[in-house]
Steps between C-alpha positions, in 0.01 A plus 500: 500500500809705412694609813555868570868578476682557829575876504852430620570287185360766253786629262317626193219733421306221323518279821373792708212562260409135485492493878266794525271339229476174699418691812234687327354195350486304827315810651242460220585846362502598136732792397205738488380359845848556653517853349153585639600360845839686527377815301808454276449559128409185312782543248738539782384174662530335160850629457615356840326158447625477145867575587518828306549725794605483872322699778707793612702451832322671780183570306278271701376342192637155568369500852146576376524220247626246754233584757221485232631151420486394866869515581455639853807405701731792533804273471378370158433848363840613602650196311308599190619873547873373532448305177382809324792704632749239374346521146523867508859492591570251233353722220707735306226748475135546618226406253394766247165660601206410278422728217161601645533704836140410582566124508854530647537273808686792676512850367779730637235659729370154605869378566572791724179476690511119565873450554571454876606830643858497631731760641872501551487761768608375842222511755711701749195660652426156659798577741292763663272222629774286628692530826856617517729246343683305786758216491559522119773770483791262425325361208361825382856648519638200297246552230543876515873470416401332171330828405838688489683488172827472681400204707382310194762262358459243232579224753234629745154348456249776402184286514375435863218269590325573830317184609322386807178416671196691382459795723872535587513846346686428168299765302534762787872447489505547125300813528737632762780448248302683232451794738878508554565476128256782407667727754828438312345583171499134386244419233269233645230258359273264689341203322253258636579132409204307629427342173644483153256757350578772753866440448484520120282817519733658759804429291320641198438816695861517614617443140298801391620702787851430392429656170460187280359595156166347376707314230711330783203424692330349207778273375749443781505235777359688793749355769796556273370859420449608861838361620685656212348840588580453864858417415531818300329722764743777588410571862447297815182301512309260731237242385298330767309188391245435779322184598677267256380194684504268204813616311523231245138557395498871515862604408613231264393388157398131480568439877871527432727545802562849623873462452453453127455880487270483211184643637408818692775460762866523387842612626555880514772542247513875450683760696210586712206317651369293785205237497326390815243209494259417784381144512366239745702239321867476617582166343859511387413254207252758378722804508822308426742360749808639318359805329784763548276791378225442762492485872236371742421680828258338749280747673440354848250614761615775733670447843275549808676826564439634153146368496434681829613819334249443214219449752586812710520711176148392407324451825669748722611476862120480611515134392743392743862464602799432289515158666140429405577618144786254479297220625229556245756549224632161587161350509434629158835357388641838391287492177478857376149451354371367828679770703343767277159353538526466872640841544231654287234308698627630822521859378136486388371319800598798730249724298219254553267415799648220713203277436574468139875580482641150547851489634634838592843418624799280387438264787138455412576450132750216590244348727251497221749318280573244781133441527480420131320812398748603224236484248306756690789745551703440179239348269265634236242766575220676311768733351735219408637554139453254218704399210869576512450715818420178677877464535454748792299247707678273731411146409383565143852615411632151584209339312629689194832323550332166520294586189833571327651166596192324370530661164859372501361142545579476866154368609614377840634828633162619640412182696866472621500852626167435684633175650819667614289788652317248712814416673624697805674837457839346526766406240389182324745217445360453148755237407378283782137576495399539132501140391397482126329151547289621788397825322407306180262278701292819595227617267672845516797378314401235243802387289759690684859374446824586674610715205166692505531557874844631464404744221190616709704564808764692302227703321338607820842618617567676171193709542583572862208320658739280695868519588724200479790518760775254581691438824824345401578424869175303547411128460486448120140367527385830645746747362251623233227710627213693354377818642155655424437870548247527791234683292539272217437219733199663655320595188577168327380304798166684490439350157505141593157478649324369196758201508554479871457125525758436224756731639446360857541145374816602297667667803429202712652260264810717420572549868432128595725379220800666666403502871408134517847413409677718767550383856418797724710372787816461287725800490626389160164594363462831672668701218206405280249547785614850562394616172205265473328512850323831462347406163354184642232716669388626152214259453352583839545872418313450180213328691479791748537771242238374254266358760480170323184316635580178322709216632865564440691240301652202665833569666446884530610480859814300428756774375420740798515205751856398383613868487380552853691189610817632343459839675452294834808300437709812395389686806299774332218447751280804449476440126427135577219596737353739238481228239363241721211728602419555136519133408292400796234770433476367138504133614209570740298614202564180300578226756300340788599604847671156566653456159855357541648771280331779716630336817852488358477868415381581857786281642750685301358840610544397857856408439553859390327627816733293699818627330369849539496453870116495546516179697147502661341567157693214355408261774129590459528444128678164530252384761205573265668338200623186679163342580371578152796328340450202737139479392556553126827326438560273814713513796816361328479692171824680435311829484336443841836413649656818362245718671559307823874555461469875460254527778771335717759762383261781594457354846879495561523857398220570751736334753247222555772228475317208645215526249745558222718211581201259525360614169842482327562142623153384383541675163852355456380148581205526259724637218757232538238225493306643201761677293822324594801611719677694219200691363538868504217553728634233750835673499335832572317372798815324622702823454262709696449254788891468532541884534211500756687234702812705470327811644374277792859370587513170324805573283595130458158396351482822292857450349416131416177605323644795312810314379262237346288773349808679360628184327162432344439857389851539355450183303155582389490871462855617484733679741370844433129442481318725740372201714860361523632843616240507785628161636865626480393791701315303765821277530714802551276603777551161667872541473464829670289360776765245554759780541671447154499869422795483263345213281142673520645836388674346210175325377289818561752719326491269189114471518460882522691532167305222335160628612575834374597374165224222459209679690594868502632708795146615574344162522367410847699177511827684414414753786454224743836354426661851524324549836633164636848608377483823694388322820795263453740787465370640810547169691854497369567852651493681170259775608583739210449237235168384669374859508596559133317179387190545714462870394498383133254231571274736691488762234408247231244318719336831585474581131397155389291369782416818690579625847230297662606167365607256777826437319578878473415550876724202588791646317454847649483334855822311435679787359414708811624222723822476314553880518447515868 
């Protein structure tokens, strides 16, 4: 069977006719049958299929034929329409009409009636429905200067492209410029550029408005004609080309680059004139990286302050305070479309009974968004528009951007945005996380290659759906971050439900691929953990949000568990506690009560309780875990001995020193026998037992044991590993107890600097070293120095640990004693 020509490859009228004939034959339609089905005269159909005539642009004839032949996808119809447009452009003159008017495919009256209706009049009345323009005055003033003849030099670009995320207010900004231009008496035109046909018809109308003769319209190249007339126009003018989201298809013949300046968009070469284009696509390679006659302007969301003004303008003071308006504007990401919809909702809500009004204040609206009800307050309603007006709907406007990318061959854009939206609302280290090999193993990304991934990420950024930022001061592995607008994330995340299992499995594998290779206890990995940890909760969030009743994929608890361990090691205790609670809740749904992994999670959770100063809770927790681990794993299993060790530490902090010492000695002996004397766990027990002995007055034994631990840890872990720093701290305390204040102060001063650099000044261990240094200064008679250090420690401990934490209270008591 003969293949139907690909519309993109059609270059002649005969190829076009042959393609239509094959489509008709495949549909089982004769010429008369096709004519009857489309209600187009039989002779006209015969002319189109025989290659004698071409359907008129904008007449709707081609669409009728294609639909009758079973060509239903809109994308395919648009490709045929683009082929038709190319052929019309290539012709020197339109086909002569048939001799018989009765049999003409399109009489003059038929052409006027069936051609798409276009207008070049700017829709300035739309501004009456928009809130006052805020936050755009600098850009509006810059564009406005281009309207003045005196400000327009030949070296100044007079073609400006406003690009950005759908809903960012590009068209509203262009309309505000039109309003300013008309107030100055500048001639203005407005063309819709959402498909090649509307562009061609709009330019045809513009050409006629500029006074082109019928002879010129009939024989001349339409783009050449319109730009020649604009060049010769003898007064200031402004042309706005709106919604040019696919500029190569809609503005350029044969998909040529815009910078070729051979299509509908060209440099302004006359004495007057300014062109403004609005587009979702801001790709420099599309518009030209080095085009001196064209300038790109990214239209970003509004600041919280300007967004609050928009909300207050629309909803009024009854909706809440300025602070609440700012908070809502920030939650809406400053997106003008969302701000407008929210403000209009709140204004209308005050006129309705409370039972059906929905949110009636800024705070209630923000709460609805946090509860995941954005589709309720910002989504479609019974009055929702259809067709092009769907651009005014949050969510659908971004689906249009994804539709555009698909037409450009970027089929991975939609699933990639969905996957990114399933992550946490924090910057995404996409260079670290988006591994092409892992993505390609998913059914969501079959055949993905590194090149295609790069193109897809850049394409999402070019249409404003994501932002790519770089921190040149950060670790190179995490310097490149991807940021998603909060509402884009919300609405995209809502659309994963049908493939939730696939996205959950993908997230788990992507995060595990990175997290499994990072030691959460090693500060050298913390730069990566800082940007990764929050996202490790994403699989658990997805389970909770979508209510997945199925068994999660293997390893779903892994990334979050490792992230919680990092947070515990880094001293971010409240965040660690929150993640552990979530992981344990999920683990209880999928694991047995005595499963070793669940016991491990419960153990770690009680370590957090201990470090937060909740000693009695931690003791109770460890005492419930220890017998379970003994029963399931055995009395000498490393995990059992770990719980035993931490129970001893809690007992020491509860001042039950005899119990603590006995348990530490038994744990040390068991670890040394089963793991070896230089195992990290053995060294930990030895380290803690030695410090307990120091506190009980046995400095000699403590110093001997700590010296052995220090040599082993330095050799095995390094001089600045956190565990090694703890041993050095304990040895400094031994020196202090022996009366060597000078030597102890030298060590503690150095340790304070190292801990601040390695762990951070707010880390609990760094604060403990600073506390010891302050007490040492007091012993040495430096009261002012002691007060200064302890005051700093108290302030940070109050903020990080809370006023009621035992360490905070101890610092306060010591500070008061020093000040007496």
